[in-house]
KOLKEFI-767633 format. One record per residue (C-alpha): x, y, z. Coordinates in nm, 4 decimals. Example, Ala and Ser with C-alpha at 12.3 -4.5 7.8 and 13.67 -1.06 7.14 Angstrom:
2
<pt X="1.2300" Y="-0.4500" Z="0.7800"/>
<pt X="1.3670" Y="-0.1060" Z="0.7140"/>
REM end
This chain:
229
<pt X="0.6513" Y="14.0979" Z="-2.0446"/>
<pt X="0.9887" Y="14.1600" Z="-1.9911"/>
<pt X="1.2102" Y="13.8314" Z="-1.9100"/>
<pt X="1.3569" Y="13.8521" Z="-1.5175"/>
<pt X="1.6990" Y="13.9352" Z="-1.5619"/>
<pt X="1.9728" Y="13.6774" Z="-1.5271"/>
<pt X="2.2532" Y="13.7914" Z="-1.3646"/>
<pt X="2.6192" Y="13.6263" Z="-1.3473"/>
<pt X="2.8852" Y="13.7393" Z="-1.1139"/>
<pt X="3.2613" Y="13.7608" Z="-1.2966"/>
<pt X="3.5298" Y="13.5110" Z="-1.2266"/>
<pt X="3.7280" Y="13.6630" Z="-1.0238"/>
<pt X="4.1048" Y="13.5610" Z="-0.9327"/>
<pt X="4.0773" Y="13.2625" Z="-0.6996"/>
<pt X="4.3558" Y="13.2956" Z="-0.4596"/>
<pt X="4.3113" Y="13.4285" Z="-0.1594"/>
<pt X="4.4443" Y="13.8217" Z="-0.1935"/>
<pt X="4.4685" Y="14.0663" Z="0.1026"/>
<pt X="4.1831" Y="14.0126" Z="0.2977"/>
<pt X="3.9225" Y="14.2743" Z="0.3326"/>
<pt X="3.9506" Y="14.5016" Z="0.6532"/>
<pt X="3.6848" Y="14.7330" Z="0.6465"/>
<pt X="3.4308" Y="14.8323" Z="0.9290"/>
<pt X="3.1477" Y="14.7514" Z="0.7588"/>
<pt X="3.0250" Y="14.6327" Z="0.3875"/>
<pt X="2.6770" Y="14.6150" Z="0.3129"/>
<pt X="2.4536" Y="14.5000" Z="-0.0591"/>
<pt X="2.1033" Y="14.5633" Z="-0.1305"/>
<pt X="2.0171" Y="14.3020" Z="-0.3875"/>
<pt X="1.8228" Y="14.5004" Z="-0.5630"/>
<pt X="1.8785" Y="14.6013" Z="-0.9246"/>
<pt X="2.0960" Y="14.9166" Z="-0.8173"/>
<pt X="2.2192" Y="14.8028" Z="-0.4860"/>
<pt X="2.4617" Y="14.5773" Z="-0.5968"/>
<pt X="2.7309" Y="14.5340" Z="-0.8388"/>
<pt X="2.7946" Y="14.1992" Z="-1.0241"/>
<pt X="3.1170" Y="14.2876" Z="-1.0660"/>
<pt X="3.2341" Y="14.2565" Z="-0.6834"/>
<pt X="3.1217" Y="13.9051" Z="-0.6929"/>
<pt X="3.2004" Y="13.5190" Z="-0.8559"/>
<pt X="2.9866" Y="13.2551" Z="-0.8553"/>
<pt X="3.1220" Y="12.9118" Z="-0.7507"/>
<pt X="2.9537" Y="12.5772" Z="-0.8402"/>
<pt X="2.9592" Y="12.2689" Z="-0.6326"/>
<pt X="3.2054" Y="12.0143" Z="-0.7030"/>
<pt X="2.8746" Y="11.7612" Z="-0.6812"/>
<pt X="2.7274" Y="11.8998" Z="-0.9254"/>
<pt X="2.7530" Y="12.0262" Z="-1.3266"/>
<pt X="2.4959" Y="12.2824" Z="-1.2697"/>
<pt X="2.6517" Y="12.6813" Z="-1.2778"/>
<pt X="2.3489" Y="12.8894" Z="-1.1820"/>
<pt X="2.2574" Y="13.2223" Z="-1.2296"/>
<pt X="2.0510" Y="13.5130" Z="-0.9902"/>
<pt X="1.7220" Y="13.5607" Z="-1.1169"/>
<pt X="1.7345" Y="13.9878" Z="-1.0511"/>
<pt X="1.3825" Y="14.0851" Z="-0.9310"/>
<pt X="1.2702" Y="14.4251" Z="-0.7486"/>
<pt X="1.3682" Y="14.4143" Z="-0.4295"/>
<pt X="1.5345" Y="14.0427" Z="-0.3814"/>
<pt X="1.7532" Y="13.8158" Z="-0.6188"/>
<pt X="1.6459" Y="13.4197" Z="-0.6582"/>
<pt X="1.8283" Y="13.1667" Z="-0.7559"/>
<pt X="1.7360" Y="12.9806" Z="-1.1090"/>
<pt X="1.5127" Y="12.7267" Z="-1.0898"/>
<pt X="1.3550" Y="12.5294" Z="-1.3136"/>
<pt X="0.9959" Y="12.6073" Z="-1.4568"/>
<pt X="0.6826" Y="12.3560" Z="-1.4553"/>
<pt X="0.8325" Y="12.1714" Z="-1.1639"/>
<pt X="0.6617" Y="12.0950" Z="-0.8734"/>
<pt X="0.9007" Y="12.1850" Z="-0.5092"/>
<pt X="0.8581" Y="11.8187" Z="-0.4296"/>
<pt X="1.1092" Y="11.7572" Z="-0.7374"/>
<pt X="1.3009" Y="12.0492" Z="-0.6736"/>
<pt X="1.4558" Y="11.8467" Z="-0.3166"/>
<pt X="1.4384" Y="11.5693" Z="-0.5774"/>
<pt X="1.5853" Y="11.4477" Z="-0.8666"/>
<pt X="1.5529" Y="11.8673" Z="-1.0137"/>
<pt X="1.7479" Y="11.9307" Z="-0.6957"/>
<pt X="2.0986" Y="11.9579" Z="-0.8978"/>
<pt X="1.9344" Y="12.2144" Z="-1.1229"/>
<pt X="1.8540" Y="12.4490" Z="-0.8503"/>
<pt X="2.2226" Y="12.5784" Z="-0.7303"/>
<pt X="2.3338" Y="12.8983" Z="-0.7870"/>
<pt X="2.6113" Y="13.0193" Z="-0.5465"/>
<pt X="2.7986" Y="13.3477" Z="-0.5487"/>
<pt X="3.1199" Y="13.4696" Z="-0.2790"/>
<pt X="3.2037" Y="13.8203" Z="-0.2557"/>
<pt X="3.5381" Y="13.8315" Z="-0.4700"/>
<pt X="3.7828" Y="13.9381" Z="-0.1776"/>
<pt X="3.8480" Y="13.7233" Z="0.0916"/>
<pt X="3.7837" Y="13.8428" Z="0.5164"/>
<pt X="4.0066" Y="13.7978" Z="0.7981"/>
<pt X="3.9483" Y="13.7817" Z="1.1516"/>
<pt X="3.6090" Y="13.7998" Z="1.3882"/>
<pt X="3.3236" Y="13.9273" Z="1.2423"/>
<pt X="2.9479" Y="13.9286" Z="1.2066"/>
<pt X="2.7307" Y="13.8165" Z="0.8519"/>
<pt X="2.3474" Y="13.9444" Z="0.8406"/>
<pt X="2.1605" Y="13.7944" Z="0.5227"/>
<pt X="1.7827" Y="13.8910" Z="0.5061"/>
<pt X="1.6353" Y="13.5761" Z="0.2851"/>
<pt X="1.3146" Y="13.3166" Z="0.2200"/>
<pt X="1.2225" Y="13.0456" Z="0.1189"/>
<pt X="0.9613" Y="12.9152" Z="-0.1055"/>
<pt X="0.8881" Y="12.5505" Z="0.0533"/>
<pt X="1.1135" Y="12.3692" Z="0.3028"/>
<pt X="1.4594" Y="12.4836" Z="0.1992"/>
<pt X="1.6969" Y="12.5440" Z="0.1526"/>
<pt X="1.9204" Y="12.9545" Z="0.1180"/>
<pt X="2.2052" Y="12.9926" Z="0.3372"/>
<pt X="2.5307" Y="13.1533" Z="0.3873"/>
<pt X="2.8678" Y="13.0046" Z="0.2410"/>
<pt X="3.2208" Y="13.0073" Z="0.3877"/>
<pt X="3.5079" Y="12.9425" Z="0.2118"/>
<pt X="3.9087" Y="12.9199" Z="0.3066"/>
<pt X="3.9582" Y="12.8490" Z="-0.0933"/>
<pt X="3.8121" Y="12.8133" Z="-0.4698"/>
<pt X="3.9301" Y="12.5779" Z="-0.7176"/>
<pt X="3.8332" Y="12.4965" Z="-1.0782"/>
<pt X="3.6520" Y="12.2254" Z="-1.2636"/>
<pt X="3.7408" Y="12.1012" Z="-1.5608"/>
<pt X="3.5888" Y="12.3102" Z="-1.7691"/>
<pt X="3.7383" Y="12.6221" Z="-1.5491"/>
<pt X="3.4615" Y="12.7248" Z="-1.3691"/>
<pt X="3.5139" Y="12.7991" Z="-1.0270"/>
<pt X="3.4393" Y="12.5311" Z="-0.7422"/>
<pt X="3.3969" Y="12.5191" Z="-0.4035"/>
<pt X="3.6463" Y="12.3107" Z="-0.2018"/>
<pt X="3.6273" Y="12.2849" Z="0.1659"/>
<pt X="3.3686" Y="12.5307" Z="0.2754"/>
<pt X="3.0677" Y="12.5649" Z="0.5302"/>
<pt X="2.7626" Y="12.6311" Z="0.5119"/>
<pt X="2.4744" Y="12.7776" Z="0.7600"/>
<pt X="2.1765" Y="12.7020" Z="0.6154"/>
<pt X="1.8441" Y="12.7842" Z="0.6793"/>
<pt X="1.5000" Y="12.5435" Z="0.6115"/>
<pt X="1.1561" Y="12.4876" Z="0.7752"/>
<pt X="1.2918" Y="12.2644" Z="1.0351"/>
<pt X="1.5768" Y="12.5072" Z="1.1790"/>
<pt X="1.9269" Y="12.5594" Z="1.0694"/>
<pt X="2.2174" Y="12.3531" Z="0.9589"/>
<pt X="2.5526" Y="12.4008" Z="0.9655"/>
<pt X="2.7590" Y="12.1402" Z="0.6930"/>
<pt X="3.1302" Y="12.1098" Z="0.6342"/>
<pt X="3.2025" Y="12.0050" Z="0.3275"/>
<pt X="3.5915" Y="11.8492" Z="0.2476"/>
<pt X="3.7340" Y="11.7914" Z="-0.0875"/>
<pt X="4.0471" Y="11.5058" Z="-0.0617"/>
<pt X="4.1719" Y="11.3037" Z="-0.4262"/>
<pt X="3.9416" Y="11.5014" Z="-0.6154"/>
<pt X="3.6354" Y="11.3292" Z="-0.4371"/>
<pt X="3.3766" Y="11.6173" Z="-0.2152"/>
<pt X="3.2643" Y="11.4941" Z="0.0462"/>
<pt X="3.0318" Y="11.6423" Z="0.3895"/>
<pt X="2.8989" Y="11.5910" Z="0.7511"/>
<pt X="2.6465" Y="11.7817" Z="0.9343"/>
<pt X="2.9134" Y="12.0205" Z="1.1937"/>
<pt X="2.6111" Y="12.1775" Z="1.4045"/>
<pt X="2.2433" Y="12.2088" Z="1.4206"/>
<pt X="1.9454" Y="12.3486" Z="1.5711"/>
<pt X="1.5632" Y="12.2558" Z="1.5830"/>
<pt X="1.2886" Y="12.4745" Z="1.5446"/>
<pt X="1.0306" Y="12.5424" Z="1.2691"/>
<pt X="1.0454" Y="12.8438" Z="1.0467"/>
<pt X="0.7661" Y="12.9351" Z="0.7842"/>
<pt X="0.7893" Y="12.9346" Z="0.3805"/>
<pt X="0.7389" Y="13.2684" Z="0.2126"/>
<pt X="0.8407" Y="13.4788" Z="0.5021"/>
<pt X="1.1544" Y="13.7073" Z="0.5478"/>
<pt X="1.3811" Y="13.6076" Z="0.7901"/>
<pt X="1.7324" Y="13.7448" Z="0.9211"/>
<pt X="1.9963" Y="13.5066" Z="0.9683"/>
<pt X="2.2849" Y="13.6261" Z="1.1419"/>
<pt X="2.6241" Y="13.4378" Z="1.2177"/>
<pt X="2.9081" Y="13.5785" Z="1.4035"/>
<pt X="3.2505" Y="13.4113" Z="1.4271"/>
<pt X="3.4921" Y="13.4582" Z="1.6977"/>
<pt X="3.8028" Y="13.2511" Z="1.6344"/>
<pt X="3.6587" Y="12.9091" Z="1.6602"/>
<pt X="3.3162" Y="13.0098" Z="1.8066"/>
<pt X="3.0633" Y="13.0322" Z="1.5251"/>
<pt X="2.7183" Y="13.1775" Z="1.6463"/>
<pt X="2.4094" Y="13.1993" Z="1.4732"/>
<pt X="2.0970" Y="13.3903" Z="1.4969"/>
<pt X="1.7460" Y="13.3654" Z="1.3600"/>
<pt X="1.3880" Y="13.4350" Z="1.4405"/>
<pt X="1.4660" Y="13.5188" Z="1.8261"/>
<pt X="1.6916" Y="13.1337" Z="1.7887"/>
<pt X="2.0310" Y="13.1262" Z="1.8825"/>
<pt X="2.3137" Y="12.8351" Z="1.9097"/>
<pt X="2.6691" Y="12.8265" Z="1.8808"/>
<pt X="2.9475" Y="12.5924" Z="1.8602"/>
<pt X="3.3163" Y="12.5399" Z="1.8735"/>
<pt X="3.4885" Y="12.4083" Z="1.5656"/>
<pt X="3.9105" Y="12.3828" Z="1.5033"/>
<pt X="3.8573" Y="12.3449" Z="1.1516"/>
<pt X="3.7264" Y="12.7291" Z="1.0811"/>
<pt X="3.9213" Y="12.9159" Z="0.8870"/>
<pt X="4.1084" Y="13.2144" Z="0.9625"/>
<pt X="4.0529" Y="13.3548" Z="0.6024"/>
<pt X="3.7661" Y="13.2814" Z="0.4060"/>
<pt X="3.5361" Y="13.3946" Z="0.0841"/>
<pt X="3.1807" Y="13.4925" Z="0.2013"/>
<pt X="2.8695" Y="13.4377" Z="-0.0232"/>
<pt X="2.5238" Y="13.2963" Z="-0.0382"/>
<pt X="2.3549" Y="13.0103" Z="-0.2346"/>
<pt X="2.0165" Y="12.9266" Z="-0.3415"/>
<pt X="1.9493" Y="12.5455" Z="-0.3331"/>
<pt X="1.6720" Y="12.2653" Z="-0.3038"/>
<pt X="1.4374" Y="12.4885" Z="-0.3920"/>
<pt X="1.3321" Y="12.8628" Z="-0.4865"/>
<pt X="1.5247" Y="13.1311" Z="-0.2427"/>
<pt X="1.5570" Y="13.4625" Z="-0.2258"/>
<pt X="1.7845" Y="13.6760" Z="-0.1161"/>
<pt X="1.6611" Y="14.0626" Z="0.0148"/>
<pt X="2.0379" Y="14.2348" Z="0.1669"/>
<pt X="2.3726" Y="14.1277" Z="0.2884"/>
<pt X="2.5893" Y="14.3147" Z="0.5923"/>
<pt X="2.9422" Y="14.2123" Z="0.6834"/>
<pt X="3.0996" Y="14.3753" Z="0.9833"/>
<pt X="3.4120" Y="14.3484" Z="1.1783"/>
<pt X="3.3195" Y="14.4129" Z="1.5439"/>
<pt X="3.7085" Y="14.3754" Z="1.6588"/>
<pt X="3.7702" Y="14.6661" Z="1.4958"/>
<pt X="3.5843" Y="14.8900" Z="1.7092"/>
<pt X="3.6082" Y="14.7058" Z="1.9835"/>
<pt X="3.8588" Y="14.5090" Z="2.1831"/>
<pt X="3.7812" Y="14.1499" Z="2.2648"/>
<pt X="3.7235" Y="14.0820" Z="2.6234"/>
REM end
């Protein structure tokens, strides 16, 4: 039996280049549905692990240790589950993000927004300030990560509580309009305003704290098609 392919995206330039201004970009995370060289893998400043995707027939999933219980993946082995990538070109302005995803146990696939990227001591792309829209079995958390004086920190910026089931495919939708973020999943919706939301940012996905699957992703910029009310 062939082993699933491990996919490592290209290490692209880390400075904000000209933002993408396309009405819609979309990717299917099948073997032929996306190009890894259009993406940049990024590690967390809170851990040393630099994860990869495992390519499956109809999705990608984060690489996790074998022969480890789901509880351990969310406990002492959690740092070894983190795989994250962003599209190599930044976006700007109002937009809508949609990702079909699933989690195997309790958590925690997410959409990530990062106004800039840095590098760790080994030269790997590494997050600085960024936002995570995180799905788990009890709903959605929005985390705001900061980076100051070489040290990362984070806080819960918003959340909504409702049950979500493992091994179930969900469509997570995130809309940004100025400083308002709106989130939809499984018939639930909530939003919040945050003055620190960036106007230019990289967009990507992260699998962590368990086995996560990502089936497809689309980014739409409604402001290019219809004027804001």
